[in-house]
C-alpha positions as CSV (number, residue, x, y, z in Angstrom):
1,M,0.3,12.6,-13.1
2,K,2.9,10.1,-12.1
3,V,4.1,9.9,-8.5
4,T,7.5,10.7,-9.6
5,E,6.2,13.7,-11.3
6,H,4.7,15.0,-8.1
7,L,8.0,14.4,-6.2
8,Q,10.0,16.3,-8.9
9,Q,7.6,19.3,-9.0
10,A,7.6,19.4,-5.1
11,Q,11.3,20.5,-5.3
12,G,12.2,19.2,-1.9
13,R,9.0,20.0,-0.2
14,T,7.6,17.0,1.7
15,L,4.1,16.0,0.3
16,V,1.3,14.1,1.9
17,S,-0.6,10.9,0.7
18,F,-3.1,8.6,1.9
19,E,-4.0,5.0,1.4
20,I,-7.6,3.7,1.7
21,L,-9.5,0.2,1.7
22,P,-12.3,-0.3,-0.8
23,P,-15.5,-0.5,1.2
24,L,-16.8,-3.9,2.0
25,K,-19.0,-5.4,-0.4
26,G,-22.6,-4.1,-0.1
27,K,-21.5,-0.9,1.1
28,G,-22.1,2.1,-0.9
29,I,-19.6,4.7,-2.3
30,N,-20.6,7.2,0.3
31,A,-18.9,5.3,2.9
32,L,-15.6,6.2,1.1
33,W,-16.5,10.0,0.7
34,E,-17.3,10.1,4.3
35,H,-13.9,8.7,5.0
36,L,-12.1,11.0,2.6
37,D,-13.8,14.2,2.8
38,P,-12.4,15.3,6.1
39,L,-8.8,14.7,4.6
40,M,-9.0,16.3,1.3
41,E,-8.4,19.8,2.7
42,Y,-4.8,18.8,3.5
43,H,-4.3,18.3,-0.4
44,P,-3.0,14.7,-0.8
45,S,-0.6,14.6,-3.9
46,F,-2.0,10.9,-4.5
47,I,-4.2,8.3,-2.9
48,N,-3.5,4.6,-2.9
49,V,-6.3,2.0,-3.1
50,T,-5.5,-1.4,-1.9
51,Y,-6.4,-4.5,-3.9
52,H,-7.9,-7.7,-2.3
53,R,-7.9,-11.3,-3.3
54,S,-10.9,-13.6,-2.8
55,E,-11.4,-15.6,0.4
56,T,-12.5,-19.0,0.8
57,M,-15.7,-19.8,2.7
58,F,-17.7,-22.9,3.1
59,K,-21.6,-22.7,2.8
60,R,-23.8,-25.4,3.9
61,T,-26.1,-26.9,1.1
62,A,-29.6,-28.2,1.4
63,A,-28.2,-31.7,1.6
64,G,-26.2,-30.8,4.7
65,T,-22.9,-30.9,3.0
66,F,-20.6,-27.8,2.6
67,D,-19.5,-26.3,-0.7
68,K,-16.3,-24.2,-1.0
69,V,-17.2,-20.9,-2.2
70,E,-14.7,-17.9,-3.3
71,V,-15.7,-14.6,-2.1
72,R,-14.2,-11.2,-2.7
73,K,-15.0,-9.0,0.3
74,R,-13.6,-5.8,-1.0
75,P,-14.0,-5.4,-4.8
76,G,-13.9,-2.2,-6.8
77,T,-10.3,-1.0,-6.8
78,V,-10.1,0.0,-10.5
79,G,-13.6,1.7,-10.2
80,I,-12.6,3.6,-7.0
81,C,-9.4,4.8,-8.5
82,A,-11.5,6.3,-11.4
83,A,-14.2,7.8,-9.0
84,L,-11.3,9.3,-6.8
85,Q,-9.8,11.1,-9.9
86,N,-13.3,12.2,-11.0
87,R,-14.7,13.4,-7.7
88,Y,-11.5,15.0,-6.1
89,K,-9.1,15.5,-9.2
90,V,-6.4,13.8,-7.2
91,D,-4.2,11.1,-8.7
92,A,-4.8,7.4,-7.7
93,V,-2.4,4.6,-7.1
94,A,-3.9,1.2,-7.8
95,H,-2.4,-1.7,-5.9
96,L,-1.9,-4.8,-7.8
97,I,-1.2,-8.2,-6.2
98,C,-0.1,-11.6,-7.4
99,G,-2.3,-13.7,-5.0
100,G,-5.8,-14.7,-6.3
101,F,-5.3,-13.3,-9.9
102,S,-4.1,-14.9,-13.1
103,K,-1.9,-13.0,-15.5
104,Q,-4.8,-12.5,-17.8
105,E,-6.9,-10.9,-15.1
106,T,-4.1,-8.7,-14.2
107,E,-3.5,-7.7,-17.9
108,D,-7.3,-6.8,-18.1
109,A,-7.2,-4.7,-15.0
110,L,-4.0,-2.9,-16.4
111,I,-5.9,-2.3,-19.6
112,D,-8.9,-0.8,-17.6
113,L,-6.6,1.4,-15.6
114,H,-4.9,2.6,-18.8
115,F,-8.2,3.5,-20.4
116,L,-9.3,5.4,-17.2
117,G,-6.1,7.5,-17.5
118,I,-4.6,6.1,-14.1
119,D,-0.9,6.4,-14.4
120,N,0.2,4.7,-11.0
121,V,0.2,1.1,-9.9
122,L,2.0,-0.3,-6.7
123,V,2.9,-4.0,-7.3
124,L,2.9,-6.5,-4.4
125,R,3.0,-10.1,-4.1
126,G,0.2,-10.3,-1.5
127,D,-0.3,-12.4,1.6
128,A,-1.5,-16.0,1.8
129,P,-5.2,-16.6,2.3
130,K,-6.1,-16.5,6.0
131,N,-6.8,-20.2,6.0
132,E,-3.4,-21.1,4.4
133,A,0.1,-21.0,6.1
134,V,2.0,-20.3,3.0
135,F,1.6,-18.1,-0.1
136,E,0.7,-20.2,-3.3
137,P,0.4,-18.2,-6.6
138,E,-2.8,-18.5,-8.7
139,P,-2.6,-21.2,-11.4
140,G,-1.5,-19.0,-14.3
141,G,-0.8,-16.2,-12.1
142,N,2.4,-14.3,-11.0
143,A,4.4,-15.9,-8.1
144,Y,6.4,-12.9,-6.9
145,A,6.1,-9.1,-7.0
146,I,9.0,-9.0,-9.5
147,D,7.1,-11.1,-11.9
148,L,4.1,-8.9,-11.7
149,L,6.4,-5.8,-12.1
150,H,7.7,-7.6,-15.2
151,Q,4.3,-7.9,-16.6
152,V,3.6,-4.3,-16.1
153,Q,6.9,-3.2,-17.6
154,R,6.2,-5.4,-20.7
155,M,3.0,-3.6,-21.2
156,N,4.9,-0.3,-20.8
157,D,6.9,-1.7,-23.8
158,G,3.8,-2.6,-25.7
159,I,4.1,-6.5,-25.1
160,Y,0.8,-8.1,-24.1
161,L,0.3,-11.7,-23.2
162,E,-0.7,-12.2,-26.7
163,E,2.6,-11.4,-28.1
164,D,1.6,-11.4,-31.7
165,L,-0.7,-8.3,-31.3
166,K,0.5,-5.8,-34.0
167,N,1.1,-2.1,-33.1
168,A,-0.1,-2.7,-29.6
169,V,-0.5,0.5,-27.6
170,K,2.2,1.1,-24.9
171,T,1.0,1.8,-21.5
172,D,3.1,4.2,-19.3
173,F,2.5,3.2,-15.8
174,C,4.7,4.5,-12.9
175,I,5.5,1.5,-10.8
176,G,5.9,1.5,-7.2
177,V,7.2,-1.5,-4.8
178,A,7.1,-2.0,-1.1
179,G,10.1,-1.9,1.0
180,Y,10.4,-3.3,4.7
181,P,12.6,-1.2,7.3
182,E,12.3,-4.2,9.6
183,K,12.7,-6.8,6.8
184,H,10.0,-8.7,5.2
185,F,9.1,-11.6,7.5
186,E,9.9,-14.2,5.0
187,S,13.4,-12.8,4.2
188,P,16.3,-14.7,5.8
189,N,18.1,-11.5,6.5
190,M,18.0,-7.9,5.7
191,R,20.8,-8.1,3.1
192,T,18.8,-10.6,1.1
193,D,15.8,-8.4,1.3
194,L,17.5,-5.4,0.0
195,A,19.1,-7.6,-2.9
196,W,15.4,-8.5,-3.8
197,L,14.4,-5.0,-3.6
198,K,17.4,-3.8,-5.7
199,A,16.4,-6.3,-8.5
200,K,12.9,-4.7,-8.5
201,V,14.3,-1.3,-9.0
202,D,16.7,-2.6,-11.6
203,A,13.5,-4.1,-13.2
204,G,11.9,-0.8,-13.5
205,A,10.3,0.3,-10.1
206,C,10.4,4.1,-9.9
207,Y,9.9,4.4,-6.2
208,V,9.5,2.5,-2.9
209,T,6.7,2.9,-0.2
210,T,7.6,1.3,3.1
211,Q,5.7,-0.9,5.4
212,M,4.6,1.0,8.6
213,F,7.1,1.7,11.4
214,F,7.0,3.4,14.7
215,D,10.6,4.0,15.2
216,N,11.9,6.6,12.7
217,Q,15.5,5.4,13.3
218,K,14.5,2.1,11.6
219,Y,13.5,4.2,8.4
220,F,16.6,6.3,8.4
221,D,18.7,2.9,8.7
222,F,16.8,1.3,5.9
223,V,17.1,4.3,3.5
224,K,21.0,4.3,4.4
225,A,21.2,0.6,3.7
226,C,19.3,1.0,0.3
227,R,21.6,3.7,-0.8
228,E,24.6,1.5,-0.1
229,A,23.0,-1.1,-1.9
230,G,22.6,1.1,-5.0
231,I,18.9,1.7,-4.6
232,D,18.6,5.2,-5.7
233,V,14.8,5.7,-6.2
234,P,12.6,7.8,-3.7
235,I,11.7,6.1,-0.6
236,I,8.3,7.1,0.9
237,P,7.8,6.3,4.6
238,G,4.5,4.6,5.5
239,L,2.9,5.8,8.6
240,K,0.0,4.5,10.7
241,P,-1.6,5.7,13.9
242,L,-1.7,3.3,16.9
243,T,-5.2,3.9,18.6
244,T,-6.2,0.9,20.5
245,R,-4.7,-1.3,23.2
246,K,-5.4,-4.5,21.2
247,Q,-3.0,-3.1,18.3
248,L,0.0,-3.7,20.6
249,S,-0.4,-7.5,19.7
250,I,-2.3,-7.3,16.5
251,I,0.0,-5.0,14.6
252,P,3.3,-7.0,15.4
253,R,1.5,-10.4,14.6
254,T,-0.1,-9.2,11.4
255,F,2.6,-6.7,10.0
256,H,5.7,-8.2,11.7
257,V,6.9,-4.8,13.0
258,D,8.1,-3.8,16.5
259,I,6.2,-1.4,18.8
260,P,8.6,0.8,20.6
261,E,8.9,0.2,24.3
262,D,8.0,3.8,25.2
263,L,4.8,3.8,23.1
264,A,4.0,0.5,24.4
265,S,4.2,1.3,27.9
266,A,2.3,4.5,27.6
267,V,-0.6,2.8,25.9
268,L,-0.6,0.0,28.6
269,A,-0.8,2.7,31.3
270,A,-3.5,4.5,29.7
271,K,-6.8,4.7,31.6
272,S,-9.5,4.7,28.7
273,D,-9.7,4.3,24.9
274,A,-9.6,8.0,24.4
275,D,-6.3,8.1,26.3
276,V,-4.8,5.4,24.0
277,E,-6.0,7.4,20.9
278,R,-4.4,10.6,22.3
279,I,-1.1,8.8,22.9
280,G,-1.2,7.3,19.4
281,T,-2.1,10.5,17.6
282,E,0.8,12.2,19.6
283,W,3.3,9.6,18.8
284,L,2.3,9.8,15.0
285,L,2.6,13.6,15.0
286,Q,6.1,13.7,16.5
287,Q,7.2,11.0,13.9
288,S,5.8,13.2,11.2
289,K,7.5,16.3,12.3
290,D,10.8,14.5,12.7
291,L,10.5,12.9,9.2
292,K,9.5,16.3,7.5
293,A,12.4,18.0,9.3
294,A,14.7,15.2,7.8
295,G,13.4,16.0,4.3
296,V,11.4,12.9,3.4
297,P,9.8,13.0,0.0
298,V,6.3,12.3,1.2
299,L,4.4,11.4,4.4
300,H,2.2,8.6,3.5
301,Y,-0.6,7.7,5.9
302,Y,-2.4,4.3,6.2
303,T,-5.7,5.8,7.1
304,L,-7.5,2.3,7.8
305,G,-10.7,3.7,9.5
306,K,-9.2,6.5,11.3
307,P,-9.5,9.5,9.0
308,R,-9.9,11.9,12.0
309,V,-6.6,11.0,13.7
310,I,-4.9,11.5,10.3
311,A,-6.7,14.7,9.9
312,D,-5.6,16.0,13.4
313,V,-1.9,15.2,12.4
314,C,-2.0,16.6,8.9
315,K,-3.4,19.9,10.6
316,E,-0.4,20.2,12.8
317,I,2.2,19.7,10.2
318,A,0.6,21.7,7.4
């Protein structure tokens, strides 16, 4: 079932969804089940599975020189989506990214997803590799999320990279895109960022999932600005627990979002790691209650290794 169909059937009720990372290479699927099993009693409508580009490493050779090697540390997004749907009977949303993938590789992934009955994709440009300051598209790949969106939409229209294919099967993917309540860090201003988002919606995006935020007012302001810009698709808030003191610097640096002063002050005054986690859990719970009261379509939780915290919050808002 498509994400949009879940929203239509909810008839105004706020749904819950989760986002997970594929296990690191070498880890078994049980690592994923141990992460998700405690969360499934809260009946997520769908589960997002992130996609990851390869990373460059240098390995020493027997001659003492170094060879550049491409390593993908978290493979398996397509397979995990299929496994989720088989084990939990829950819809999966496969992330697709531009970085590190050619258009042909993307088309192959989309064909596999279609064969497996996975109806939903979230298209993203992706970040630059850790050792590079600026994003560069893969040779023969998509440069921007809207280019990737166009590729998915063309397959929905039965148009593949080999355009001379006769009677090609049309896919029917529900396409999601990302939104940034605090502006994408590469956008010169919010107005420009909204114009790019509007272009994605006009090109066929069915819904928006936001970057994490810790101040609900920023989400509400973002939704208002989107509506004023003519963006009329559902806008799903993305939520993440703050559970360690280090995240006060890691999250703003990595995700380019602000930590509210009240939350930061409470975390800095905490006497133990357990106190920090409790503070972060309480903040996330209050965010969730306020958003649910405002009638948001979905509470989308970035679980990222903290399923117990998410489970505690879901229990309180169920």
